[in-house]
C-alpha positions as CSV (number, residue, x, y, z in Angstrom):
1,M,80.3,114.2,139.0
2,K,77.6,112.5,139.8
3,L,76.0,110.3,142.5
4,Y,74.0,106.8,142.0
5,S,72.2,104.2,144.2
6,L,73.6,100.5,145.0
7,S,71.4,97.8,145.3
8,D,71.9,95.5,147.9
9,P,69.0,94.1,149.3
10,D,70.6,91.6,151.0
11,H,73.6,92.9,152.3
12,L,75.8,90.7,149.7
13,I,77.9,93.4,149.1
14,L,78.0,94.9,152.2
15,E,79.2,91.1,154.0
16,A,81.9,90.7,151.2
17,V,83.5,94.6,152.1
18,R,83.6,93.3,155.8
19,N,85.2,90.3,155.1
20,L,88.3,92.4,152.8
21,D,91.7,91.7,154.1
22,W,91.9,94.7,155.7
23,H,95.1,96.0,157.6
24,R,96.6,99.5,158.9
25,N,99.9,100.9,159.3
26,I,101.4,99.6,155.7
27,P,104.9,101.8,155.4
28,G,104.7,104.2,152.7
29,G,107.1,105.1,149.9
30,W,109.1,107.7,152.8
31,L,108.5,104.4,155.6
32,K,107.5,106.7,157.9
33,Y,103.8,107.2,156.8
34,G,101.3,104.8,156.6
35,P,97.4,105.5,155.8
36,P,95.4,106.7,158.7
37,R,92.7,104.1,158.0
38,E,92.6,100.3,157.2
39,V,93.1,99.4,153.6
40,C,93.6,96.6,151.2
41,A,94.0,96.4,147.4
42,Y,92.5,93.7,145.0
43,G,92.8,93.1,141.3
44,D,96.0,91.2,139.0
45,G,95.4,92.6,135.6
46,S,92.7,90.0,134.7
47,L,89.6,91.1,132.6
48,Y,86.3,90.6,133.6
49,T,82.6,90.7,132.0
50,D,79.9,92.5,133.8
51,K,78.4,89.3,135.2
52,G,81.9,89.4,137.4
53,K,83.7,86.1,135.1
54,R,87.2,86.4,134.9
55,Y,89.6,85.8,131.8
56,G,93.1,86.7,130.3
57,P,96.5,87.4,131.3
58,K,97.3,88.4,135.0
59,Y,100.2,89.4,136.9
60,K,101.2,87.0,139.9
61,E,103.4,89.3,141.5
62,T,103.7,93.2,141.1
63,A,106.7,95.2,142.4
64,W,107.5,99.2,142.9
65,A,110.0,101.1,144.8
66,G,110.8,99.7,148.5
67,A,111.7,103.5,149.8
68,I,111.4,106.7,148.0
69,P,115.3,107.7,149.3
70,L,116.7,104.0,148.3
71,N,115.7,103.4,144.8
72,R,118.3,100.3,144.6
73,S,115.5,98.3,146.7
74,T,112.1,96.9,145.1
75,L,109.3,95.5,147.3
76,V,107.2,92.8,145.5
77,V,103.6,91.7,146.9
78,K,102.0,88.8,145.7
79,T,98.5,90.0,143.7
80,D,95.0,88.6,144.6
81,P,92.1,88.8,141.7
82,L,88.9,90.9,142.4
83,P,87.0,89.0,145.1
84,K,84.7,86.0,144.3
85,D,81.8,86.9,146.6
86,L,82.1,90.7,145.1
87,M,82.0,89.4,141.7
88,A,79.3,86.8,142.9
89,T,76.8,89.7,143.2
90,D,75.7,91.6,140.5
91,L,78.3,94.8,141.7
92,M,80.4,94.8,138.0
93,S,77.2,95.1,136.0
94,Q,76.1,98.0,138.4
95,L,79.5,99.9,138.2
96,R,79.4,99.7,134.7
97,D,76.1,100.6,134.5
98,C,77.2,103.8,136.3
99,L,79.8,104.3,133.7
100,R,77.3,104.0,130.6
101,D,74.8,106.3,132.0
102,Y,77.4,109.1,132.7
103,G,78.6,108.7,129.3
104,A,82.2,107.2,129.9
105,E,83.7,104.3,128.0
106,V,83.1,100.8,129.2
107,D,84.7,97.4,128.4
108,D,86.0,94.2,130.2
109,S,89.1,96.3,131.9
110,S,86.8,98.7,133.3
111,C,86.6,98.9,137.3
112,T,89.1,96.1,137.4
113,G,91.3,98.0,140.4
114,M,89.6,98.3,143.5
115,W,91.6,100.4,146.2
116,C,89.9,99.6,149.7
117,N,89.5,102.4,152.6
118,F,87.8,101.7,155.7
119,Y,87.8,104.6,158.4
120,T,87.5,102.8,161.9
121,Q,88.4,105.8,164.0
122,E,87.6,109.1,164.7
123,G,90.7,110.6,163.5
124,D,90.9,108.5,160.4
125,N,91.6,110.7,157.1
126,I,93.1,110.7,153.6
127,A,95.0,113.6,152.0
128,P,93.7,115.8,149.6
129,H,95.1,114.1,145.9
130,K,94.3,113.4,142.6
131,D,93.8,110.2,140.8
132,D,94.9,111.4,137.5
133,E,98.6,109.4,137.1
134,N,99.2,108.2,133.2
135,Y,98.8,104.7,133.7
136,Y,94.4,105.7,134.6
137,Q,92.3,105.0,131.2
138,R,90.8,108.2,130.0
139,N,87.7,107.0,129.9
140,Y,85.8,110.3,129.9
141,K,86.4,113.2,127.5
142,K,89.8,112.3,128.3
143,Q,89.9,112.3,131.7
144,P,90.1,109.0,134.3
145,L,86.7,108.6,135.8
146,F,86.6,105.8,138.5
147,V,83.5,104.5,140.8
148,S,83.3,105.3,144.6
149,L,81.4,102.7,146.7
150,T,80.1,104.3,150.2
151,L,78.6,101.7,152.8
152,Y,78.8,102.5,156.4
153,E,79.3,99.8,159.2
154,D,75.9,100.7,161.0
155,E,73.8,99.9,157.8
156,S,71.8,103.2,158.3
157,E,70.4,105.2,155.4
158,S,70.6,108.0,158.1
159,L,72.0,111.3,156.2
160,E,73.0,112.4,159.7
161,N,76.9,112.5,160.5
162,L,78.2,111.2,157.0
163,S,81.9,111.2,156.1
164,R,83.3,114.6,155.5
165,F,84.3,114.5,152.3
166,Q,85.5,117.2,150.0
167,I,86.5,118.4,146.6
168,K,88.1,121.3,145.3
169,E,86.4,123.9,143.0
170,N,87.5,127.4,142.2
171,D,90.6,126.9,145.1
172,R,87.8,126.4,147.9
173,W,87.0,123.1,149.3
174,R,83.4,121.8,149.0
175,G,81.5,118.8,150.9
176,I,80.2,116.3,149.2
177,N,77.5,114.2,151.0
178,L,78.2,110.1,150.8
179,P,75.0,108.8,152.0
180,H,75.1,104.4,152.7
181,A,75.0,102.1,149.3
182,S,75.7,105.1,147.3
183,L,77.9,105.1,144.1
184,L,79.9,108.5,143.1
185,V,81.5,108.7,139.8
186,M,84.0,110.9,139.1
187,S,87.3,112.6,137.2
188,G,90.5,111.4,139.1
189,S,91.2,114.9,138.1
190,I,89.5,116.7,140.6
191,E,91.6,117.3,144.3
192,H,89.5,115.5,146.7
193,R,89.7,114.4,150.4
194,V,88.0,113.2,153.4
195,I,88.7,115.4,156.7
196,K,88.6,114.3,160.5
197,A,84.8,113.5,161.7
198,N,83.9,115.9,164.2
199,K,84.0,115.2,167.8
200,N,81.0,112.4,168.8
201,K,80.0,112.2,164.8
202,F,81.5,109.4,163.6
203,R,80.0,107.1,161.5
204,K,82.7,103.3,160.2
205,R,82.9,104.0,156.7
206,Y,83.5,101.7,154.2
207,N,85.1,102.9,150.7
208,I,85.8,101.0,147.7
209,T,87.1,102.9,144.4
210,F,86.8,101.1,141.6
211,R,89.6,102.0,139.0
212,T,90.5,101.5,135.0
213,P,93.8,100.7,134.3
214,V,95.4,102.1,130.4
215,K,94.8,98.9,128.8
216,R,97.7,96.2,128.7
217,E,97.9,95.9,124.9
218,D,98.1,99.5,124.1
219,D,100.7,100.0,127.0
220,L,102.2,97.2,129.1
221,I,104.2,99.2,131.5
222,K,101.3,101.8,132.3
223,N,99.2,98.8,133.2
224,Y,101.8,96.9,135.2
225,R,102.0,100.2,137.3
226,F,98.5,100.5,137.7
227,F,98.3,97.3,139.2
228,S,101.8,97.9,141.3
229,N,100.7,100.8,142.4
230,F,98.8,99.1,144.5
231,G,102.5,97.6,146.7
232,R,103.0,101.6,147.9
233,Y,100.9,101.0,151.0
234,Y,97.6,99.1,150.2
235,K,99.0,95.7,150.5
236,I,101.6,93.6,152.5
237,P,105.0,92.8,150.4
238,Y,106.7,89.5,150.9
239,K,109.9,90.0,149.4
240,L,112.5,92.7,149.2
241,Y,115.3,93.4,146.6
242,L,118.4,94.9,147.8
243,P,121.7,95.3,146.3
244,R,124.5,92.3,147.2
245,N,126.3,93.8,150.4
246,Y,123.4,96.5,151.0
247,E,124.6,99.4,153.3
248,D,123.1,99.5,156.9
249,K,120.7,102.4,155.6
250,Y,118.0,99.7,153.5
251,N,117.9,97.9,157.2
252,Q,115.3,101.1,157.6
253,I,113.1,99.4,155.3
254,L,113.1,95.7,157.1
255,D,112.8,97.5,160.1
256,S,109.9,99.5,159.1
257,F,107.8,96.0,157.9
258,E,108.6,94.0,161.0
259,H,105.4,94.6,163.0
260,L,103.7,92.9,159.6
261,V,106.2,90.7,158.2
262,E,109.6,89.3,157.6
263,L,110.5,90.2,154.5
264,K,112.1,87.9,152.3
265,I,115.3,89.4,151.2
266,A,116.8,88.5,147.4
267,Y,119.5,90.3,145.6
268,N,119.5,92.5,142.5
269,N,120.8,90.8,139.3
270,D,122.7,92.3,136.8
271,F,120.0,93.0,134.1
272,T,119.7,96.9,133.1
273,R,116.8,98.8,132.4
274,D,117.6,98.9,129.0
275,Q,118.3,94.8,128.3
276,L,114.5,94.3,130.0
277,L,112.8,97.2,128.6
278,E,114.0,95.4,125.0
279,L,112.9,92.2,126.3
280,L,109.3,93.5,127.6
281,E,109.4,94.7,123.7
282,T,108.2,98.1,124.9
283,K,109.9,101.8,124.1
284,T,108.0,103.4,127.4
285,R,110.6,103.9,130.0
286,P,109.0,104.4,133.8
287,P,110.1,106.6,136.2
288,S,112.3,105.6,138.8
289,T,109.7,104.3,141.2
290,T,109.2,101.0,138.8
291,T,112.9,99.9,139.8
292,T,114.7,97.6,137.5
293,M,114.2,94.7,139.4
294,A,110.2,95.7,139.1
295,L,110.9,95.8,135.5
296,Y,112.3,92.1,136.0
297,V,109.2,90.7,138.0
298,L,107.1,92.0,135.1
299,Y,109.3,90.1,132.4
300,K,109.0,87.4,135.1
301,N,105.3,87.2,134.9
302,I,105.3,87.4,131.0
303,K,107.5,84.5,130.5
304,I,106.1,82.3,132.9
305,S,102.7,83.6,131.4
306,K,103.9,82.3,127.6
């Protein structure tokens, strides 16, 4: 773990972050939980040069199970590339320079997924977790490194009332200071959390985590799952696949999202998982959160791109 400083003298990066498409209360996999903070996510599978130029194949849509207990449902999101105004700065170059300095493997897939959090209220937090799923590239000593950008809304470089970010070491939580315009390089294998601010010691904070997927050419399914993971509760879906003549219990998905969007309903088709995996020419069998219809969405992406 190492902390670096971001160079943003004209506040172009901060202004671009302020203008991201922030949302609160997007339902998660169990539908009863939404992140206690504002969130959004970017990345469509495209590759980027150090100068932020986008190229290569992309996913127009990605998909994930509609709800953990209702695994015959599938939510579909429309992807977004990394924001143009961010890529117009030298941010990508700075991110990758941090990784290179740390000793990580770096290429044009590095940092092409953006998980974004905005802590706007005193009680906002993020629960203990790791970011070490098998769709993250092991880019440093068989560990998945990511770069975490911190920006405070007040733009102050004061070390007072910093976010209460903590990591777990030897079964004990330890606080890590994250000042304004800092870049933290850290392994996703380290358990970490953000706990609620102390009373009257809260500062609004943006946290943008840049992550690296398993390469598409190495494992298509894992690469697709990396970008599909956004749909769990960082992006608003637009379509819901359901079984024909679906039971009333599936209406809870529609009800959970009605405050955000009127979901377009489509129906599961007759493809089987084995048929789709054969068409995708892959031997990787994804877990159930990548539903059969999620595989179908992937197949459509590839068919269209050809």
